[in-house]
C-alpha positions in Angstrom: 80.8 84.8 40.6 84.3 85.8 41.9 87.4 83.9 40.9 90.6 83.4 43.0 93.9 84.5 41.3 96.7 82.1 42.6 99.4 84.2 40.9 98.9 87.1 43.4 99.9 85.0 46.4 103.2 83.6 45.2 105.8 82.9 48.1 109.7 82.7 48.1 111.2 79.8 46.3 113.6 77.4 47.9 116.5 79.0 46.1 115.6 82.5 47.4 115.3 81.2 51.0 118.7 79.5 50.8 120.3 82.7 49.5 118.7 84.7 52.3 119.8 82.2 54.9 123.3 82.2 53.5 123.5 85.9 53.6 122.1 85.9 57.2 124.7 83.4 58.3 127.5 85.5 56.8 126.2 88.6 58.6 125.7 86.7 61.9 129.2 85.1 61.7 130.7 88.5 61.0 128.9 90.0 64.0 130.0 87.1 66.2 133.6 87.4 65.0 133.6 91.1 65.8 132.1 90.5 69.2 134.6 87.7 70.0 137.5 89.7 68.8 136.5 92.8 70.8 135.9 90.6 73.9 139.4 89.0 73.5 141.0 92.3 73.0 139.4 93.8 76.1 140.3 90.7 78.1 143.9 90.9 76.9 144.1 94.7 77.7 142.5 94.1 81.1 145.1 91.5 82.0 148.0 93.6 80.7 146.8 96.5 82.8 146.5 94.4 85.9 150.0 93.0 85.3 151.4 96.5 85.0 149.5 97.5 88.2 150.8 94.5 90.1 154.4 95.2 89.0 154.0 98.9 90.1 152.7 98.0 93.5 155.4 95.3 94.0 158.2 97.7 93.0 156.7 100.4 95.3 156.9 98.2 98.4 160.5 97.1 97.6 161.6 100.6 96.6 160.3 102.2 99.8 162.4 99.8 101.9 165.5 99.9 99.8 165.7 103.7 99.5 165.7 104.1 103.3 168.6 101.8 104.0 171.2 103.7 105.9 168.7 106.3 107.3 169.5 107.2 110.9 166.4 109.2 111.7 168.5 112.2 112.5 169.3 110.8 116.0 173.0 111.6 115.9 173.1 113.8 112.8 174.7 111.0 110.9 175.0 107.2 111.3 178.8 106.9 111.5 179.0 106.1 115.2 175.9 103.8 115.0 177.5 101.9 112.1 180.2 100.7 114.5 178.1 99.7 117.5 179.8 97.2 119.7 178.0 93.8 119.8 178.0 92.5 123.4 175.9 89.4 122.5 177.0 85.8 122.5 177.5 85.3 118.8 177.7 81.5 118.8 174.3 81.8 117.3 174.9 82.9 113.7 171.9 85.2 113.5 173.4 87.4 116.2 176.7 87.8 114.4 175.9 91.2 113.0 177.3 94.5 112.4 175.0 97.5 112.9 174.0 99.9 110.2 171.2 102.3 110.4 168.2 101.2 108.3 164.9 102.6 107.3 162.1 104.2 109.1 160.8 107.6 110.3 160.5 108.9 112.9 161.9 105.8 114.6 165.6 105.0 114.5 166.3 101.8 112.6 169.5 99.8 112.5 170.2 96.6 110.5 171.7 93.3 111.3 173.9 91.1 109.0 174.6 94.2 106.9 171.8 96.6 106.1 170.3 94.2 103.7 170.4 90.4 103.3 169.6 88.3 100.3 169.0 84.7 99.5 169.4 83.2 96.0 167.0 80.8 94.4 165.4 79.7 97.7 161.8 80.6 96.9 159.2 79.1 94.5 160.4 78.8 90.9 163.9 79.5 92.2 163.1 83.1 93.2 165.2 85.3 95.5 164.3 86.9 98.8 165.5 90.0 100.5 165.5 90.8 104.3 165.8 94.0 106.3 166.5 94.0 110.1 166.1 97.1 112.1 165.6 99.0 115.2 162.0 100.2 115.4 158.8 101.1 117.2 160.6 103.4 119.7 160.4 106.9 118.2 163.2 108.9 119.7 164.2 106.2 122.2 164.3 106.4 126.0 166.7 108.6 127.8 169.0 107.5 130.6 168.5 109.1 134.0 170.5 109.3 137.2 172.2 107.5 138.8 174.5 107.2 135.8 177.0 104.4 135.5 180.5 104.8 137.0 181.9 101.6 135.5 181.3 99.8 132.2 179.6 96.9 134.1 177.1 99.1 136.0 173.4 98.9 135.2 171.6 101.6 133.2 168.7 103.6 134.7 165.6 104.9 132.9 162.4 106.6 134.1 160.3 103.8 135.7 157.3 105.2 133.9 158.9 104.3 130.6 160.2 100.9 131.7 157.0 99.1 130.6 158.1 99.1 127.0 161.0 96.9 127.8 161.0 93.2 128.9 163.6 90.8 130.1 165.3 89.2 127.1 164.9 92.3 124.8 167.9 93.2 122.7 168.5 97.0 122.8 171.0 99.5 121.6 172.3 102.3 123.8 174.1 105.3 122.2 175.4 108.8 123.1 176.3 109.4 119.5 180.0 108.9 120.3 179.7 105.2 121.2 177.0 102.6 120.8 176.5 99.2 122.5 174.1 96.3 121.7 173.1 94.1 124.7 170.3 91.9 126.0 168.4 93.0 129.1 169.1 90.3 131.7 166.7 91.4 134.4 163.1 92.5 134.8 163.3 96.2 134.0 160.0 97.2 135.6 161.8 99.2 138.3 163.7 101.3 135.7 167.0 99.4 135.9 168.4 97.7 132.9 171.1 95.0 133.6 173.4 93.6 131.0 174.9 90.7 132.9 176.6 87.9 131.0 175.7 84.2 131.0 172.3 82.9 132.2 169.6 81.1 130.4 168.5 83.8 128.0 169.0 83.4 124.2 171.5 84.6 122.9 172.6 86.1 126.3 175.4 88.6 126.7 178.9 87.4 126.1 180.4 90.2 128.3 178.9 92.2 131.1 181.0 95.2 130.3 179.8 97.8 127.8 182.3 99.5 125.5 181.7 102.9 127.1 180.3 104.5 130.2 177.0 106.2 129.2 175.7 109.3 131.0 173.3 112.2 130.4 172.1 112.5 126.8 172.4 108.7 126.0 169.3 107.0 124.8 168.1 103.3 124.5 166.4 101.8 121.4 164.7 98.5 120.8 166.5 96.2 118.5 164.3 93.2 119.0 161.9 91.7 121.5 162.5 88.6 123.6 160.4 86.7 121.0 163.0 87.3 118.3 164.7 89.7 116.0 162.7 92.3 114.2 162.9 91.4 110.5 161.1 92.1 107.3 161.5 89.7 104.4 160.1 89.9 100.9 159.8 86.7 98.9 157.7 84.9 96.4 155.3 82.3 97.9 152.1 80.6 97.0 148.8 81.7 98.6 145.8 79.4 97.8 147.8 78.3 94.8 148.5 81.8 93.5 152.2 83.0 93.5 152.8 86.5 94.7 155.1 88.9 96.5 154.9 88.1 100.2 155.9 90.1 103.3 157.0 88.2 106.4 157.4 90.1 109.6 157.7 87.9 112.7 154.9 85.4 112.7 152.8 87.5 110.3 152.9 86.4 106.7 150.9 88.4 104.1 150.8 88.2 100.3 151.0 91.8 99.2 150.7 91.4 95.4 149.4 88.3 93.5 150.6 86.8 90.3 154.3 87.5 90.7 156.0 84.3 89.7 159.6 85.1 90.3 161.9 87.7 91.7 165.6 88.0 90.9 167.9 90.5 92.7 171.4 91.7 91.9 173.5 93.8 94.3 175.6 96.7 93.1 178.8 97.0 95.0 181.3 99.8 94.4 184.7 98.5 93.5 188.0 100.0 94.3 188.3 101.1 90.7 185.1 103.0 91.0 183.2 100.6 88.8 179.8 99.2 89.8 179.1 95.5 89.2 175.7 93.8 89.8 176.0 90.3 91.2 173.8 87.8 93.1 173.9 87.7 96.9 175.9 84.4 97.0 178.8 85.9 95.1 182.1 85.6 96.8 183.5 88.9 98.1 180.1 90.7 98.1 179.9 93.0 101.1 176.3 94.0 101.9 177.8 97.0 103.9 179.1 98.4 100.6 176.1 97.8 98.4 174.9 101.1 97.0 172.4 100.0 94.4 170.1 97.0 93.9 168.5 95.7 90.7 165.2 94.0 91.1 163.6 92.0 88.3 160.0 90.6 88.6 158.3 88.1 86.4 154.6 89.0 86.4 151.9 86.8 84.9 148.3 87.6 83.8 145.5 86.8 86.2 143.6 84.8 83.6 144.6 81.7 81.8 143.9 81.1 78.1 144.6 84.8 77.2 147.2 83.8 74.6 146.4 81.5 71.7 149.6 79.5 72.4 152.1 79.2 75.3 154.2 82.4 75.2 158.0 81.9 75.4 160.1 84.5 77.1 163.6 85.3 78.3 164.2 85.9 82.0 167.6 86.9 83.2 169.1 85.5 80.0 167.4 82.2 80.3 165.2 81.1 77.3 161.9 79.7 78.6 160.4 78.0 75.5 156.7 77.7 74.9 156.9 73.9 75.3 158.0 74.3 78.9 155.2 76.7 79.8 152.1 74.9 81.3 149.5 77.4 80.4 148.5 80.2 78.1 148.9 83.2 80.4 150.7 86.4 79.4 154.0 87.1 81.1 156.2 90.2 81.3 159.4 91.1 83.1 159.7 94.4 85.0 163.1 95.6 86.1 164.0 98.5 88.3 167.4 99.7 89.6 167.1 101.3 93.1 169.8 103.5 94.6 170.5 103.1 98.3 170.4 106.9 98.7 172.0 107.1 102.2 175.1 105.3 100.9 175.8 107.4 97.8 177.9 110.0 99.6 
């Protein structure tokens, strides 16, 4: 007869099981902590990388425009004569009270209004600034005048009828022979190749005078300054798009957010003083002359794409202002990027 030995089938005791479970819990907790820490670190690094990328793209768009201010496209070899174009428009409307300075763009000739650059302080979301560029454009090397050439300053200008389709009644144009330049509004239908600059009428803003400053002959060319629909302008500002703030480009009726998660933009303008010193001031500073600005300092406040990246609201200083953690409504990361951009064509 076989007997059963109970001692050979002993199991774990309760104490042994509790010790094993405790060790297992510690190991599991450690693994979870390492996983969570790695995940948070990767999430933070991903957001920081995206912030840097957004800042780089935003600065790229602004820098490209600013560096070309004062560029004349080589039309006259330099922009000195174009800088002093005579304004024949009725300037009772403030937006047409402009000087002309060549601005941006290749191969087209560009010229600015209201100075080469215009700024607005604290008008965007979060009190951000905006900056505008107005320019000649879209015309390549312009359209040449043809015979019969004017005899008097009030005479119409003639162009090849085959090229007349690019102009319309009400368009604002610039005519130049690189010795003189005039800005006027086309007051007739130019389909036949004749451009009139009569004063008065129902056009907006219309010509204040039907006499140009000079009599233009062979070699003179005409360039678009704006269409009848309005001035050609490019404006960079900070706006909301589907609740996300970002750098926005406005051109005519087209409004596009170029770079998301830009919360604020502050701009200072560097104007050369008589003493040779260079001071950076906001656009609403008394005595600031946009025509003499040779350098522009742009500061962008960039936030992380994701919320709850930081464990607590992160305080920061922006343009000397202390934004405390208590005033920040989320736990996003924020960083300030600043770039000083030389207006190359004004440095000589």
